Structures are given as structure tokens and as C-alpha cells.
N, C-alpha and C positions, 0 to 999 in steps of 0.2 A: 282270151278273147275279150275285147272291150265291148261296152254296151252299144256303141255305134255300129260295130260290125255285126253283133247279134241282131240288132234292129233290122239291118239290111237282109240278113238271112231269113228272119221271120216274115218280112215284107215279101220276099221272093217266094217263100213257102206258100203263102196264101194268095198269090197274084191272080189265080183263076177266079177267086171270089170277087175281085175288083170289077170284072166284066159284068157280073150279074147284079151286085148290090154294093155300091161304093161306101155307103155308111157302115154296113156290117163289116166290110173289109177293114175299114179304118179302126172300128171298135175291136175287132178280133186281133189285129196286129198290136194295138196299144195295150189291150188286156193281157195278152200273152207276154209282152215285153215287161209289163209291170210285175206279173207273177214270177217271171224268171229272174229278173234283175233287182226287184225291190225298188225300182225308181218311182218317182211321183208321177201323177197324171200329166202335169205340164212338161216334165222331162220326156215322158213317153211320146207326147204330141210333138215335141221338138225333134226327137229321133225319127218319128214317122215322117215328118215334113222333109227332113234331110234325105231319107231314103226315097221319098217320092220325087225329089229333085234329081237324084242320081239314076232312077229307073222310071222314066215318065211312062204313064199308062193313059191311053186315050179315054176321055170321059171322066177322069178323076179330078176332083176339085172344081173350082169355079171356071166358067168359060172365059176365055180371053176376050177383052174388049177390043172391038174394031174401032178404027178412027172415025168411021161414019156413024157409030152408035150414038144415039141421043142420050144425053145426060138428064137425070131427073132435075126438074125445076124446083126452086124454092117455093113451096106452096103457101108459106106464110109471109107474103110480101108486106103486110101491114105491121110487121114487127118493128117496134120503135127502138132506135139506138139510144142507149143510156147516155145522159149528158153529165159531165162532171159537176159536182155540187157548186163550185165557184163560177160556173159558166151560166148560171141562171140569175134572175133578178127578183128581189123581194121588196114589197111595200110593207112598212111596219108602222103601227101606231105606237107612239110613246106617251106614257102617262107617268110623269115624274121619274123618268129614267127606267121604268119598267115596261116591258113589251105588252101591248094590248093585243089588238088584232094584227094578223100578218097574212100575206098572200104572196105566193111565189109564181113566177112566170119564166118560160123558156126564152122569150124575146124581150129585149129592152123596150121596144115600142109599146108592147102590151102593158108592161109594168108602168111605163110613163103615163099612159092613158088612165090606168087605174089610180095612180098617184094623184093626178089632177082631179079625178072624180071624187076621191076620198076627201081632198081638201074642200071641195065644194059641199059635199054632204055633211062632213064633220069638221067645221072650221075651228071648233073649240078644242081640238086635239092637235098635238104635234105629230108630224109624219116624216118619215125618212125612207128613201129608196136606196137600196144597196145592191151591189153585185155580189151574189152569193146567197146562201140559204138563210143565214142569220140565226139569232136565238129563237127559242120557242116562246109562245105566249106565257106570260107570268115570270119569265126570266128577266134579269137585269140586262139592259141593252149594252152589248159590248161586241165590237167587230172581232171575228175570228181570223185565223191565219188565211191570207189570200182574199179576204173580203174587203170591199172598199165602198165608201159612201159615194153615191152618184148625185143625189140632191136631197134637200131638207126643207121642210116647212115648219117653223117654230110658232107655237101658239103665242099670239100677241094679246095680252090682257087689255081689255077695253076699259078705259077710264070713264067714270061717270061724273 
């Protein structure tokens, strides 16, 4: 006799317990199957589920969903979708080819406004706006794969 057939016999042997306590019924069937056949817990669960499909018992398992049943709503509507690194915009201060300050934005318009205000506030620095995250502060400025320069303001040395 194979394990599948024995599982069905054990299932039918304890079927009266299913009407009173479904959890204890499942545990009893699986424990006895493991003890007799030496199978693992996942294997016993699989054999139990197969037996349950062939001999349906009222009240065992989860209740079937009706078409009119309401589904649970996503309670965390404020969850933000992650954006690809190269889909953001970064304003970078350059000091002799080295990155000084940098600030990233999700929208190009916000980054462009920041770029313009940086030029006004710190006109003695060079500024670049790129599409992508760009290098970190203190790194040598170099565009990564998929990054592109959008606009640039180079420091113009004033002559006296």
C-alpha cells in the first residue's frame, strides 16, 4: 500500500472528529501519517489535502468566497511607488571637477527651479543638472550609465 492510499484510510478513520474539531482532526491525521510512514510534515500536509479533496467534509478548511463578498481594501494608500534611479533629476555643485553639494528631485521642474536658485545664491560655483542620481559629494564628477546632462552653469571668472 502506498502513502497516498494510507493517508486516505487514516483520513476516513478519524472523519467523526472532523465534525467536532477541524484543527484536531487535521493534526491527528497528519501525526498518524508521519508516525506510520516516516514522511515529513509538508508531505503529510500534502497527503491530507489530497484526501480532503477526494472526501469533502462540510465545515473543513476555509469557507468558499462568494461573488458578492467584499474584498479587503489596501489600507496603506499613501505607499509611494519606487522610481528608477535614472528617472530622477539631480542638481550638482562642481568645484574643480569634484562634486560639492547635490540635491535630487523626482520632477524635472522642481530640479530646474532649484538649479536656478543655486545659481543666484552661489554664482561663484559651477552647477550642473543631470537626469539620474549622479555621484556623491566628494567624488569626481562623472556621468554614470543611463545618466545625461540636462543643463550647466559654468563659473565665469571676473576680471579686475
